[in-house]
C-alpha positions as CSV (number, residue, x, y, z in Angstrom):
1,M,-9.1,22.2,-35.9
2,S,-6.4,19.5,-35.5
3,K,-5.5,18.6,-32.0
4,D,-1.8,18.6,-30.8
5,Y,-1.8,15.2,-29.0
6,Y,1.9,15.6,-28.2
7,N,1.3,18.9,-26.5
8,I,-1.7,17.4,-24.6
9,L,0.5,14.7,-23.1
10,G,3.4,17.0,-22.7
11,V,5.9,15.1,-24.7
12,S,8.1,15.7,-27.7
13,K,7.3,14.3,-31.3
14,N,10.3,12.1,-30.8
15,A,9.0,10.6,-27.5
16,S,9.5,6.9,-27.1
17,A,6.4,4.5,-26.6
18,D,7.4,4.2,-22.9
19,E,7.7,8.0,-22.5
20,I,4.2,8.4,-23.9
21,K,2.9,5.8,-21.6
22,A,4.5,7.3,-18.6
23,A,3.3,10.8,-19.5
24,F,-0.2,9.6,-19.9
25,R,-0.3,7.8,-16.6
26,K,1.0,10.9,-14.7
27,K,-1.4,13.2,-16.2
28,A,-4.2,10.9,-16.1
29,H,-3.5,10.6,-12.4
30,E,-3.5,14.3,-12.0
31,H,-6.8,14.9,-13.9
32,H,-8.9,11.9,-13.0
33,P,-12.3,13.0,-11.8
34,D,-12.4,10.7,-8.8
35,K,-9.3,12.8,-7.5
36,G,-11.0,16.2,-8.2
37,G,-9.7,16.5,-11.7
38,N,-11.4,17.8,-14.8
39,A,-13.4,15.0,-16.8
40,E,-13.1,16.7,-20.2
41,K,-9.4,17.1,-19.7
42,F,-9.2,13.4,-18.7
43,K,-11.2,12.3,-21.9
44,E,-8.7,14.5,-24.0
45,L,-5.8,12.8,-22.4
46,N,-7.2,9.4,-23.1
47,E,-8.0,10.3,-26.8
48,A,-4.4,11.5,-27.1
49,H,-3.0,8.2,-25.6
50,Q,-5.2,6.0,-27.8
51,V,-3.6,7.5,-30.9
52,L,0.1,8.1,-29.9
53,G,0.1,4.9,-27.9
54,N,-0.6,2.9,-31.1
55,P,2.3,2.8,-33.6
56,E,0.0,2.6,-36.6
57,K,-2.4,5.3,-35.5
58,R,0.5,7.4,-34.4
59,K,2.1,7.1,-37.9
60,Q,-1.1,8.2,-39.5
61,Y,-1.6,11.1,-37.0
62,D,2.0,12.3,-37.7
63,Q,1.2,12.4,-41.5
64,F,-2.4,13.8,-41.4
65,G,-3.0,15.2,-37.9
66,S,-6.1,14.5,-35.8
67,A,-8.2,15.1,-38.9
68,F,-7.8,11.4,-39.9
69,Q,-10.3,10.5,-37.3
70,N,-12.9,12.5,-39.0
71,G,-12.3,10.8,-42.4
72,Q,-10.4,13.9,-43.6
73,A,-7.1,12.0,-44.5
74,G,-7.9,11.5,-48.1
75,G,-9.3,7.9,-47.4
76,G,-6.0,6.5,-46.4
77,F,-7.5,6.0,-42.9
78,S,-11.0,5.3,-43.6
79,G,-10.4,1.6,-43.7
80,W,-9.2,1.6,-40.0
81,Q,-12.1,3.9,-39.0
82,N,-14.6,1.4,-40.0
83,A,-12.7,-1.7,-39.6
84,G,-15.3,-3.6,-37.4
85,G,-15.5,-3.9,-33.7
86,M,-12.7,-2.3,-31.6
87,N,-12.3,-3.0,-27.8
88,F,-10.4,-0.5,-25.6
89,D,-8.3,-2.1,-22.7
90,F,-8.8,0.1,-19.7
91,E,-7.7,-2.4,-17.1
92,D,-4.4,-0.6,-16.5
93,L,-6.3,2.6,-15.6
94,G,-8.8,0.6,-13.6
95,D,-6.0,-0.8,-11.4
96,M,-4.6,2.6,-11.0
97,F,-7.7,4.6,-10.1
98,G,-10.2,1.8,-9.0
99,G,-13.2,3.7,-10.5
100,F,-12.5,4.7,-14.2
101,G,-15.3,2.4,-15.5
102,D,-18.0,3.9,-13.4
103,I,-17.1,7.4,-14.4
104,F,-17.0,6.9,-18.2
105,G,-18.8,3.6,-18.7
106,F,-15.8,1.5,-19.8
107,G,-15.3,-1.8,-18.0
108,G,-11.9,-1.6,-16.2
109,Q,-12.4,-4.3,-13.7
110,G,-16.0,-5.5,-14.2
111,G,-18.3,-5.2,-11.2
112,Q,-15.4,-4.8,-8.9
113,S,-14.8,-1.2,-9.6
114,R,-17.8,0.2,-7.7
115,R,-17.6,-2.5,-4.9
116,S,-13.9,-1.8,-4.2
117,A,-14.3,2.0,-3.8
118,R,-12.3,2.6,-0.5
119,G,-13.6,4.9,2.2
120,R,-12.9,8.7,2.3
121,D,-9.6,9.9,3.7
122,L,-10.0,12.3,6.7
123,E,-7.7,15.1,7.7
124,M,-7.7,16.7,11.2
125,K,-5.7,19.5,12.8
126,V,-4.0,18.5,16.1
127,S,-2.5,21.0,18.5
128,V,0.4,20.0,20.8
129,E,2.5,21.6,23.2
130,F,6.1,22.6,22.3
131,M,7.8,20.2,24.8
132,D,5.5,17.3,23.7
133,A,6.5,17.9,20.0
134,V,10.2,17.7,21.3
135,F,10.0,14.5,23.3
136,G,6.8,12.8,22.0
137,T,3.4,12.2,23.7
138,E,0.2,10.3,23.3
139,K,-3.1,12.1,22.6
140,E,-6.8,10.9,22.5
141,L,-8.7,12.1,19.7
142,S,-12.6,12.2,19.4
143,F,-14.4,12.6,16.2
144,A,-17.3,11.4,14.1
145,K,-16.7,9.2,11.0
146,N,-18.4,6.5,8.9
147,T,-17.7,3.1,10.5
148,V,-18.6,-0.4,9.4
149,C,-22.4,-0.9,10.3
150,S,-22.5,-3.1,13.5
151,R,-26.1,-4.4,12.5
152,C,-25.4,-5.8,9.1
153,Q,-21.6,-6.1,9.3
154,A,-21.2,-4.1,6.1
155,S,-23.5,-6.3,3.9
156,G,-26.2,-3.6,3.6
157,A,-28.9,-6.2,4.2
158,E,-31.2,-6.4,7.2
159,P,-30.3,-9.5,9.2
160,G,-32.4,-12.4,8.0
161,A,-33.2,-10.7,4.6
162,K,-33.1,-12.9,1.5
163,I,-30.0,-12.3,-0.6
164,E,-30.0,-13.3,-4.3
165,T,-27.7,-13.1,-7.3
166,C,-28.9,-10.1,-9.5
167,S,-30.9,-11.5,-12.3
168,H,-30.0,-8.4,-14.6
169,C,-26.3,-8.8,-14.6
170,G,-25.9,-12.5,-13.5
171,G,-23.8,-11.4,-10.4
172,S,-21.2,-9.4,-12.3
173,G,-22.4,-6.0,-11.3
174,R,-21.8,-4.8,-15.0
175,L,-23.9,-4.7,-18.1
176,S,-22.3,-4.6,-21.5
177,K,-23.3,-3.0,-24.7
178,V,-21.8,-2.1,-28.1
179,Q,-21.7,1.6,-29.2
180,R,-21.2,2.7,-32.9
181,T,-18.7,5.6,-32.9
182,I,-16.5,7.4,-35.4
183,L,-13.9,4.9,-34.2
184,G,-15.9,1.9,-35.1
185,N,-17.8,-0.4,-32.7
186,I,-16.8,0.1,-29.2
187,Q,-17.8,-2.3,-26.3
188,T,-18.6,-0.5,-23.3
189,Q,-19.6,-1.6,-19.8
190,T,-21.9,0.2,-17.2
191,T,-22.8,-0.4,-13.6
192,C,-25.9,-2.5,-13.3
193,S,-28.7,-0.2,-12.1
194,A,-30.6,-3.1,-10.5
195,C,-28.0,-4.1,-8.0
196,G,-25.8,-0.9,-8.0
197,G,-22.7,-2.8,-9.2
198,E,-22.9,-5.4,-6.3
199,G,-24.0,-8.4,-8.2
200,K,-26.6,-9.3,-5.6
201,T,-30.0,-8.1,-4.4
202,Y,-31.7,-8.5,-1.1
203,S,-35.4,-8.3,0.1
204,Q,-34.7,-5.6,2.8
205,K,-32.1,-3.0,3.4
206,C,-30.4,-2.7,6.8
207,S,-32.6,-0.6,9.0
208,Q,-29.4,1.0,10.6
209,C,-27.4,2.0,7.7
210,D,-30.1,2.0,4.8
211,G,-28.1,-0.5,2.8
212,S,-24.9,1.4,2.7
213,G,-22.9,-0.9,5.0
214,V,-21.6,2.1,7.0
215,H,-23.0,4.5,9.5
216,K,-21.8,7.7,11.3
217,E,-20.4,7.1,14.8
218,N,-18.4,9.0,17.4
219,V,-15.0,7.2,17.9
220,K,-12.1,7.8,20.2
221,L,-8.5,7.1,19.1
222,K,-5.3,7.1,20.9
223,V,-2.4,8.4,18.8
224,K,1.3,8.5,19.6
225,I,2.9,11.8,18.6
226,P,6.6,10.9,17.7
227,A,9.5,12.7,19.3
228,G,11.0,15.4,17.1
229,I,7.8,16.2,14.9
230,N,7.6,19.8,13.9
231,D,4.9,22.3,13.1
232,G,3.0,21.7,9.9
233,E,4.2,18.1,9.6
234,S,1.6,15.3,9.2
235,I,1.0,11.9,10.6
236,R,-0.7,9.2,8.4
237,L,-2.8,6.7,10.1
238,S,-3.5,3.8,7.6
239,G,-7.1,2.4,7.7
240,Q,-8.3,5.0,10.3
241,G,-10.4,7.1,7.9
242,E,-13.9,6.4,7.0
243,A,-15.1,2.8,6.3
244,G,-15.7,1.9,2.7
245,Q,-19.2,0.9,1.7
246,K,-20.1,-2.7,1.5
247,G,-16.9,-4.0,3.1
248,A,-14.5,-1.9,1.0
249,P,-11.2,-0.8,2.6
250,A,-11.3,2.1,4.9
251,G,-9.5,5.3,4.0
252,D,-6.7,7.0,5.9
253,L,-6.5,9.5,8.6
254,Y,-4.0,12.4,8.3
255,L,-3.2,14.4,11.4
256,R,-1.6,17.8,10.6
257,L,0.3,19.1,13.7
258,R,0.2,22.5,15.1
259,V,3.0,23.0,17.6
260,Q,2.4,25.8,20.2
261,E,5.1,28.4,20.6
262,H,7.3,28.4,23.7
263,K,8.0,31.5,25.8
264,K,11.7,30.9,25.7
265,F,12.7,28.4,23.1
266,V,12.4,28.9,19.4
267,R,12.8,25.9,17.2
268,D,14.8,25.9,14.0
269,G,14.5,22.4,12.4
270,Y,16.1,20.2,15.0
271,D,18.0,23.1,16.6
272,I,16.8,25.3,19.4
273,R,17.6,29.0,19.6
274,T,17.6,31.1,22.8
275,E,19.0,34.4,24.0
276,E,20.7,35.3,27.2
277,N,21.3,38.9,28.6
278,I,24.6,39.6,30.5
279,S,26.0,42.8,32.1
280,I,28.8,44.7,30.6
281,N,31.0,43.5,33.5
282,Q,30.2,39.9,32.6
283,A,31.1,40.7,28.9
284,I,34.4,42.2,29.9
285,L,35.6,40.0,32.7
286,G,33.8,36.7,31.6
287,D,31.5,34.6,33.7
288,S,29.7,31.3,33.8
289,L,26.0,31.2,33.2
290,E,23.3,28.8,33.9
291,V,21.3,28.3,30.6
292,E,18.0,26.6,30.4
293,T,17.7,24.0,27.6
294,V,14.9,21.5,26.8
295,H,17.0,18.9,28.5
296,G,17.5,20.9,31.7
297,T,19.8,23.6,33.0
298,V,23.5,23.6,31.8
299,K,26.5,25.9,32.6
300,L,27.9,28.1,29.7
301,K,31.2,29.8,30.0
302,I,31.3,33.4,28.9
303,P,34.9,34.2,27.9
304,E,36.4,37.6,28.8
305,G,35.7,40.2,26.1
306,T,32.6,38.5,24.6
307,Q,30.9,40.9,22.2
308,S,27.0,41.5,22.1
309,G,25.5,39.3,19.4
310,T,28.0,36.4,20.0
311,V,26.4,32.9,19.5
312,F,27.4,29.8,21.4
313,K,26.5,26.3,20.5
314,L,25.4,23.7,23.0
315,K,26.1,20.5,21.2
316,E,23.2,17.9,21.2
317,K,21.0,20.0,23.4
318,G,18.3,20.3,20.7
319,V,15.4,18.2,19.4
320,N,15.5,14.4,18.7
321,K,15.8,13.9,15.0
322,L,12.7,12.3,13.7
323,Q,13.1,8.7,12.5
324,Q,16.8,9.3,12.6
325,R,19.7,9.1,15.1
326,G,21.0,11.9,17.1
327,M,19.7,15.3,17.9
328,G,20.1,19.0,17.0
329,D,22.0,21.6,19.0
330,Q,21.1,24.6,21.0
331,Y,22.4,28.0,19.9
332,V,22.6,30.7,22.5
333,K,22.8,34.5,21.5
334,I,24.4,36.7,24.0
335,N,23.0,40.2,24.4
336,V,25.3,42.6,26.4
337,K,23.1,45.0,28.4
338,I,24.5,48.5,28.1
339,P,23.9,50.6,31.5
340,S,21.9,53.8,31.3
341,G,21.5,56.6,33.8
342,L,25.1,56.7,34.8
343,N,26.3,59.5,37.1
344,K,29.3,61.7,36.5
345,K,31.7,59.5,38.5
346,Q,30.6,56.3,36.8
347,K,31.1,57.9,33.3
348,Q,34.5,59.0,34.4
349,L,35.5,55.6,35.5
350,L,34.4,54.0,32.2
351,G,36.3,56.8,30.4
352,E,39.4,55.9,32.3
353,L,38.9,52.3,31.3
354,G,38.5,53.3,27.7
355,I,35.1,51.9,27.4
């Protein structure tokens, strides 16, 4: 069955070369196996890009469909199919994903693809009190993660061990070979099994990390929680994730904030919402209330005839805006408390007042 390469990449048949390339990069990023994607889907995307990204192949595909690759295009494409060796350039994807060659055996960046694999990102949930999220604070975290091995300093070799250039790959970390396919002869590269892609071998592995260059360790980290951060928001700490093997860059640490609720204040973005109860006399005659805010107590004037449910704004009595100037406001909802259990005389007085 002919494959719809345009549909696979999610572009129209009139898409430009730049649109095809952009669509491929976006979908390849989504489906890359290193990022939890589907390997078969990734291969299918690459197949579509190899055809539509080449003007001549695209022209043949538009005329015959994907059947041309199986020699079903009436001979018009068979010359290209067996036209000698053909090399695929995966350097663009190698730069983008840093591991393409190791997954599928194509040489994106030679032996560097495996050696440059960064450390794993970490995510932690951090609970902070309401007022600490409003004004900021500092917390000390304690957790376990892979760190650079202190014995071998990430080399993977036992101190004093003999280190030599790998004789199998000549130090490149990669082995090349030519494969015959229906697309012709394709040169591929695989990770050298003798050195694991490092390009060097050593007589003895590090006794502390067993040659990985990292080991698990309990660490403590002081973190600044910025003023104005809200529940569910995250903080990214670059390079504070797990160490990469053999000296590769460390991953990042993501802190997801869980802000505890307050007994009085309710946060609404950068605004604060509260409620105050007043008597019917205060509502009728007016009054001045002392209202609690996150910044301290302020006076709020209640005008005569204030209705229950009226909301007053206390300007700039809310939360500092994260990475911005200014702050939010506080909104105070007034609830008029209706008296109950009135005696006959009290009811009569209220009746005379027309209440």
